[in-house]
C-alpha positions in Angstrom: -23.8 -21.8 -4.0 -20.5 -20.4 -5.3 -19.9 -16.6 -5.2 -17.6 -14.9 -7.7 -13.9 -15.4 -7.9 -11.7 -17.0 -10.5 -13.2 -19.7 -12.8 -11.5 -22.6 -11.2 -13.4 -25.9 -11.3 -15.1 -26.3 -8.0 -14.0 -29.8 -7.2 -11.5 -31.8 -5.2 -9.0 -33.4 -7.5 -5.7 -35.1 -6.5 -3.1 -35.7 -9.3 -0.2 -36.4 -7.0 0.5 -37.2 -3.4 0.1 -34.2 -1.0 2.4 -32.4 -1.2 3.3 -33.1 -4.8 6.8 -33.1 -6.4 6.8 -29.4 -7.5 5.6 -28.3 -4.0 8.4 -30.4 -2.5 10.9 -28.7 -4.8 9.6 -25.3 -3.6 9.7 -26.4 0.0 13.4 -27.2 -0.4 13.9 -23.7 -1.8 11.9 -22.3 1.1 14.2 -24.0 3.5 17.2 -22.3 1.9 15.8 -18.8 1.9 13.0 -18.4 4.4 13.6 -18.3 8.1 12.8 -21.5 9.8 10.6 -19.6 12.3 8.1 -19.0 9.6 6.1 -22.3 9.7 3.7 -23.8 7.2 0.7 -26.0 8.1 0.3 -27.7 4.7 3.3 -27.2 2.3 1.4 -27.1 -1.0 2.3 -24.1 -3.0 -0.8 -22.3 -4.4 -1.1 -20.8 -7.9 -4.8 -19.9 -7.9 -7.8 -19.9 -5.6 -11.5 -19.1 -5.7 -14.8 -20.3 -4.5 -13.9 -23.0 -2.0 -10.9 -24.4 -3.8 -7.1 -23.9 -3.8 -5.1 -25.0 -6.9 -1.5 -26.0 -6.3 1.6 -26.1 -8.5 1.1 -29.8 -9.1 -2.4 -29.3 -10.4 -4.1 -30.6 -7.3 -7.4 -29.0 -6.3 -7.9 -28.8 -2.5 -11.1 -27.9 -0.6 -10.4 -24.9 1.6 -11.8 -25.0 5.2 -9.4 -22.4 6.5 -9.9 -19.2 4.3 -6.4 -18.1 5.2 -7.4 -18.1 8.8 -10.7 -16.2 8.3 -9.3 -13.7 5.9 -10.9 -14.6 2.5 -14.5 -14.5 3.9 -15.7 -13.2 0.5 -13.6 -15.9 -1.3 -10.2 -15.5 -3.0 -10.0 -12.9 -5.7 -13.6 -11.8 -5.3 -14.7 -9.7 -8.3 -15.5 -6.4 -6.4 -12.2 -6.7 -4.5 -10.2 -7.3 -7.7 -12.0 -4.5 -9.6 -11.5 -1.9 -6.9 -7.9 -2.9 -6.1 -6.9 -3.0 -9.8 -8.4 0.5 -10.4 -6.5 1.8 -7.4 -3.2 0.2 -8.5 -3.5 2.0 -11.8 -4.2 5.3 -10.1 -1.6 5.3 -7.3 -0.2 2.8 -4.8 0.8 5.0 -1.9 1.1 8.5 -0.6 0.9 7.9 3.2 -2.4 9.1 4.5 -0.5 11.2 7.1 1.2 13.1 4.3 -1.4 13.5 1.6 -4.8 11.9 2.3 -7.1 10.1 -0.1 -10.9 9.4 -0.2 -10.6 5.6 0.2 -9.4 5.8 3.8 -12.3 8.0 4.7 -14.8 5.8 2.9 -13.6 2.7 4.9 -13.9 4.6 8.2 -17.4 5.7 7.2 -18.4 2.1 6.4 -17.0 0.9 9.7 -19.0 3.6 11.5 -22.2 2.3 9.8 -21.5 -1.5 10.3 -20.0 -1.9 13.7 -22.3 -2.3 16.7 -24.0 0.7 18.3 -25.7 3.9 17.1 -23.3 6.3 18.8 -20.9 8.6 16.9 -17.9 6.6 15.8 -14.5 7.2 14.3 -11.7 4.8 13.1 -8.0 4.6 12.6 -6.6 2.2 10.0 -3.5 0.0 10.4 -1.9 -3.1 8.7 -2.5 -6.1 11.0 -4.6 -7.3 13.8 -1.8 -7.0 16.4 -1.3 -3.3 15.4 -5.1 -2.7 15.8 -5.1 -4.3 19.3 -2.0 -2.4 20.4 -3.4 0.9 19.2 -6.7 0.2 20.9 -4.9 -0.2 24.2 -3.0 3.1 23.5 -6.3 4.9 23.0 -7.9 3.4 26.1 -4.8 4.4 28.2 -4.9 8.0 27.0 -8.7 8.3 27.3 -8.8 7.0 30.9 -5.5 8.1 32.2 -5.0 4.5 33.6 -2.5 1.9 32.7 -3.6 -1.7 33.4 -5.0 -4.0 30.8 -7.1 -7.2 31.5 -7.2 -10.1 29.0 -8.5 -13.6 29.4 -7.3 -17.2 29.6 -6.8 -18.8 26.2 -6.7 -15.4 24.5 -4.8 -14.6 21.3 -4.2 -11.0 20.4 -1.0 -10.9 18.3 2.8 -11.2 18.1 4.1 -7.7 18.9 5.6 -7.3 22.4 2.5 -5.9 24.0 0.1 -8.3 22.2 2.4 -11.3 23.1 2.0 -10.2 26.7 -1.8 -10.2 26.1 -1.7 -13.6 24.4 -2.1 -16.6 26.7 -0.3 -19.5 24.9 3.4 -19.8 25.3 4.4 -22.0 22.4 4.8 -21.0 19.6 3.8 -17.4 20.2 5.8 -16.2 23.3 8.5 -18.8 24.0 11.9 -17.1 24.3 10.7 -13.7 23.3 10.4 -12.0 26.7 10.5 -9.9 28.7 7.0 -8.7 27.8 5.1 -5.4 28.4 4.0 -4.7 31.9 0.6 -4.0 33.4 -1.2 -6.9 31.6 -3.4 -9.1 33.8 -5.3 -12.2 33.0 -8.8 -13.2 34.1 -10.6 -16.6 33.8 -12.6 -17.0 30.6 -16.0 -18.6 30.3 -15.3 -22.1 28.9 -18.6 -24.0 29.3 -17.1 -27.5 28.4 -14.5 -27.3 31.1 -15.9 -25.0 33.8 -19.7 -25.9 33.7 -20.6 -22.3 34.7 -23.4 -20.1 33.5 -22.5 -16.9 31.9 -23.5 -14.9 35.0 -21.4 -17.2 37.2 -18.3 -17.1 34.9 -18.6 -13.3 34.7 -18.8 -13.0 38.5 -15.7 -15.1 38.8 -13.8 -13.0 36.3 -14.9 -9.7 37.9 -13.9 -10.9 41.3 -10.4 -11.6 40.0 -10.2 -8.2 38.3 -11.4 -6.3 41.3 -9.1 -8.1 43.7 -6.0 -8.4 41.6 -6.1 -5.2 39.5 -8.7 -2.8 40.7 -11.0 -0.7 38.5 -9.3 2.5 39.5 -6.1 1.2 37.8 -7.7 -0.4 34.8 -7.7 1.2 31.4 -9.4 -1.5 29.4 -10.7 -5.1 29.2 -9.9 -6.8 25.9 -12.0 -9.8 25.0 -12.6 -11.9 21.9 -16.4 -12.5 21.7 -15.5 -15.9 20.2 -12.0 -16.8 21.1 -9.9 -17.7 18.0 -6.5 -19.4 18.5 -7.6 -20.3 22.1 -10.0 -22.9 20.7 -13.1 -21.2 19.2 -14.5 -20.9 22.7 -18.0 -19.4 22.8 -18.6 -18.0 26.2 -21.8 -19.0 28.0 -24.7 -16.7 27.3 -24.7 -13.6 29.4 -20.9 -13.6 30.0 -20.1 -10.9 27.4 -23.0 -8.5 28.4 -22.0 -8.8 32.1 -18.4 -8.0 31.5 -19.4 -5.1 29.2 -21.8 -3.7 31.8 -19.2 -3.9 34.6 -16.8 -2.0 32.4 -19.4 0.8 31.8 -20.1 1.1 35.5 -16.4 1.4 36.3 -15.0 3.8 33.7 -13.2 0.9 32.0 -13.0 0.8 28.2 -14.5 -2.5 26.8 -12.6 -3.6 23.7 -14.0 -6.3 21.5 -11.3 -8.1 19.5 -13.3 -9.1 16.4 -10.3 -9.7 14.2 -11.2 -13.4 13.6 -14.9 -13.3 14.3 -15.8 -10.1 12.3 -17.2 -9.4 8.9 -20.0 -11.9 8.6 -18.0 -14.9 9.8 -20.4 -15.8 12.7 -23.7 -15.3 10.9 -23.8 -11.6 11.8 -21.6 -8.7 10.8 -19.9 -9.0 14.2 -20.0 -11.7 16.9 -21.0 -9.0 19.5 -24.3 -8.7 17.7 -25.5 -12.1 18.9 -26.0 -10.8 22.4 -26.5 -7.1 21.5 -23.2 -6.1 23.1 -21.9 -2.7 22.1 -18.2 -2.3 22.7 -16.5 1.0 23.3 -13.7 0.1 20.9 -13.7 -2.8 18.3 -10.6 -4.1 16.5 -10.9 -5.6 13.1 -8.6 -7.1 10.4 -8.5 -10.5 8.6 -11.8 -10.5 6.7 -12.0 -6.8 6.2 -10.3 -6.5 2.8 -10.6 -9.8 0.9 -7.0 -10.8 1.5 -5.2 -7.4 1.4 -3.5 -6.2 4.6 -5.7 -3.8 6.5 -6.8 -3.4 10.1 -8.9 -0.9 12.1 -9.8 0.4 15.5 -13.3 1.7 15.5 -15.0 3.2 18.5 -16.8 6.0 20.4 -15.7 9.3 18.8 -14.8 10.8 22.2 -12.4 7.9 22.9 -10.9 7.9 19.5 -10.3 11.7 19.7 -8.6 11.5 23.0 -5.3 10.9 21.4 -3.2 13.9 20.4 -2.7 14.6 16.7 0.1 12.4 15.3 -0.3 9.9 18.1 -1.9 7.3 15.8 -0.8 6.2 12.4 2.0 4.5 10.5 3.5 4.7 7.0 1.4 2.0 5.5 -1.7 2.1 7.7 -4.8 2.4 5.5 -2.9 1.8 2.3 -5.0 3.0 -0.7 -5.0 -0.4 -2.4 -6.0 -2.2 0.8 -8.7 0.4 1.4 -10.0 -0.3 -2.1 -10.1 -4.0 -1.4 -12.0 -3.4 1.8 -14.7 -1.4 0.0 -15.0 -4.1 -2.6 -15.2 -6.8 0.1 -17.9 -4.9 2.0 -19.9 -4.6 -1.3 -19.6 -8.4 -1.8 -20.8 -9.0 1.8 -23.8 -6.8 1.3 -24.7 -7.9 -2.2 -24.6 -11.6 -1.4 -25.9 -11.4 2.2 -22.8 -13.2 3.4 -23.9 -13.0 7.0 -26.9 -15.0 6.0 -24.7 -17.3 4.0 -22.4 -17.8 7.1 -25.4 -18.8 9.2 -26.5 -21.4 6.6 -23.0 -22.8 6.3 -22.9 -23.0 10.1 -26.1 -25.0 10.2 -24.8 -27.4 7.6 -21.4 -27.8 9.4 -23.0 -28.3 12.8 -25.3 -31.0 11.5 -22.3 -32.9 10.0 -20.2 -32.4 13.1 -22.9 -33.6 15.4 -23.3 -36.7 13.3 -19.5 -37.2 13.6 -19.7 -36.7 17.3 -22.3 -39.5 17.6 -19.9 -41.9 15.7 -16.6 -40.8 17.4 -16.7 -40.3 21.2 -13.3 -38.6 21.1 -15.3 -35.5 19.9 -16.3 -34.0 23.2 -18.1 -30.9 21.9 -19.3 -29.2 18.8 -19.3 -25.4 19.2 -19.2 -22.1 17.3 -21.3 -19.5 15.6 -22.1 -19.4 11.9 -19.2 -20.3 9.7 -16.8 -20.3 12.7 -17.2 -23.8 14.0 -15.0 -26.1 16.1 -14.8 -29.6 17.6 -12.8 -30.3 20.7 -11.2 -33.8 21.2 -10.8 -35.4 24.6 -9.5 -38.9 25.2 -11.2 -41.7 27.2 -9.9 -40.1 30.4 -11.4 -36.7 29.5 -8.0 -35.1 28.7 -7.1 -33.1 25.6 -6.2 -35.4 22.7 -3.7 -33.4 20.7 -2.2 -36.6 19.1 -5.5 -37.7 17.6 -6.2 -34.1 16.5 -2.9 -33.9 14.6 -3.5 -37.4 13.1 -7.0 -36.5 11.8 -5.7 -33.2 10.4 -2.9 -34.9 8.6 -5.3 -37.4 7.1 -7.5 -34.6 5.8 -4.5 -32.9 4.2 -3.5 -36.1 2.5 -7.0 -36.4 1.1 -7.0 -32.8 -0.3 -8.9 -30.9 2.4 -7.2 -28.0 4.2 -8.0 -28.1 7.9 -6.7 -26.0 10.8 -6.2 -26.9 14.4 -6.0 -24.6 17.5 -6.6 -24.5 21.2 -4.4 -24.1 24.2 -3.8 -27.8 24.3 -3.8 -28.3 20.5 -6.9 -30.5 20.6 -9.4 -28.4 18.6 -10.3 -28.3 15.0 -11.5 -24.9 13.7 -13.5 -24.8 10.5 -13.5 -21.5 8.6 -14.5 -22.1 5.0 -14.7 -19.1 2.7 -18.3 -17.9 2.6 -18.1 -18.4 -1.2 -17.9 -22.2 -0.9 -20.7 -24.3 -2.5 -22.9 -26.6 -0.5 -21.6 -29.5 -2.6 -18.0 -28.8 -1.8 -18.8 -28.3 1.9 -20.5 -31.7 2.0 -17.6 -33.4 0.3 -15.1 -31.8 2.7 -17.0 -33.2 5.7 -17.2 -36.6 4.0 -13.4 -36.4 3.9 -13.2 -35.3 7.6 -15.4 -38.4 8.5 -13.0 -40.6 6.5 -10.0 -39.1 8.3 -11.6 -39.9 11.7 -12.3 -43.4 10.7 -8.8 -43.9 9.3 -7.3 -42.8 12.6 -9.6 -44.6 15.0 
């Protein structure tokens, strides 16, 4: 199954070493003009992409298991995204919604009200990036509750602004040297079944005990939680953890914010990861997969919370750019037309089967986990400790063989698999053949 996108041959083909000579030339140019702080996982320079393939400047076709970190869920240059964005480009590129509004912004907010969990009245505000969405969700919660404190969780990733760096758990590379950070941010223990062995109810009780003793509900504006943690290691909390945290928030006048920036828009086999346990957040932050590769983010939530902020308190020059809004409407059309939530579930079943087979062959794989097309494997050495070195070696071997893989996790020992939902079954199987080869080659 391949959905839309440019007519690029859907096959892996290597004409040169990875990276090739032209990519190496461009990498030298990057070193001259791009700040060193902007890193690159795999320095192949892309000229076209579609389906499940990236085409580089040396004519190499690579299988994409990253989707731009869960951004191109509908595939690169998906037809409805291109059509709508092109039409909008020809009409106008910008007015600033806060100066003279346009219908596309309203249409996106209406679609978000329909798609996000819960049947209550909802409103949205649009921004540019996930970090902006999270930061504005906290602003809304603070105004609505009149309280200041924010609780986040171990292994969390929420962004790179000052506030969201404070909310993010991992020091290197996200926080190191950038402090001091925003105040009134507190951290609670996350449910991490592989390492804590707790049930969802037990893990929630542990977290709530920390929150009540170290913060106090009377001081707490919001709890911010990724239903499936992203950069932290694709950690799926034990069943019951999310509902218990959400219920405690409701009982204590604390805003429950679901950060669905990486897990949203069909990625987990449902429109949103909260849906798997019927959790209804007060506010939900989205970005990444929302607009088919164009920069857009949103905070969506209960109308009374969203309306708590004074006029002019939310916004930004580019927030809800008309071209990005057009891309989002096209992306949502693609998701609906092709049932990409169902496609993600099918991809997840196929990936899980391949990864469980790998786990049987390679004991370094301690766990296969994830939801839908958001799957991960965690690597532990013979002593049960995180094996970041093997993780890096396997990933490098995949890259050399023409498969784009991404790693993550607090200890750098987790592979995250995020193929575009437009990938074919054949390409997916070939990609995991390569992953198996990479594990064997690094044994």
